[in-house]
N, C-alpha and C positions, 0 to 999 in steps of 0.2 A: 326556627333558627337554622341556618345552613352552615355546615362546617366544610371548609375546603380541605380536600385531601391532597397533601403534597406527595409528589412522586419524583423519583430520581429520573433524570433524562436517560434515554437509551440511545446510544450512538450506533450508527450503521456499521462502523468498523469494529465494534466490540465482538471479539471472538473470531473474526474472519482470519483464516490462515492464508499465508502467502506461500505459494509453491517455492520450494528450494530454499526458503529462508534460513533454516538451520545450517545447511551446507554452505550457503553464502556467508553467514556470520562466522563460521569456522575459518573461512578463507579471508577474513579481515574486511568483509563488506559491511557497510552500515546502511540500513534502510532510511531513505530520505522522504519519500512520499508515495502515495497511490493516486493515480489520476487516469483520466481518459487517454487512450492511446494517441489521439490526435494532438495532444499537448506534450507528449513525452519527449519528442525530438528537441523542442526548445530547452527543456530542462537538461537533457543530455549535453547539448551544446554549452549551456551555462556552466555546468559542473566541469566539463572538459576544459573550458577556458580558465577555470580556477585551478587547474592542475590535477583533477580527479579522473580516475578511470570510472566508467559507468557500465552497468548492466541492468537488464530488466527481466522481470518474471511475472507470470500471471497470478491471479487469486484462485483459491480452491473453492468453487461454488458449493461443494458439499459441506463446507464449514460455515456457510451463511446461516446465522442464527435466527431466533424468533423475532428479532428487531427488523429483520429483512423481509420485505414483501415482494410483490411482483416487480418492483423497480430494480431490485437486486438481480433478478433473473435476466432482465433486459439490459441493464446498464452495467452494474458492477461485474458481471461475468466477463465483460470485455476489458475491464480496467487492468492496468499493469502497475507493478511496484518498481520504483527506481532505487537502485543501490549504488553506492559510490565507495571508493577507497583511494587512498594515495598510492601512486605507483611505487613498487618496491625499488629501493635504491640499488644501483649496480649496473 
């Protein structure tokens, strides 16, 4: 008789640190997504058209955890995080 062992899924983003995230959060920025840099321009335009300010920052490769393998080194290391905030009134 065979028993199936259930395991929790491990997501690549688990534990990955985003550079400058604490400083950005203190400044009122909200993280929206992490994506390939070739797509970030589209998202910046979209959020700007909705009235948001945008900024981007990189990921910290030293925080890539056990779930990350060689793909993280080649792909995720170049990814960027998009942050938005509403412009300050005034």
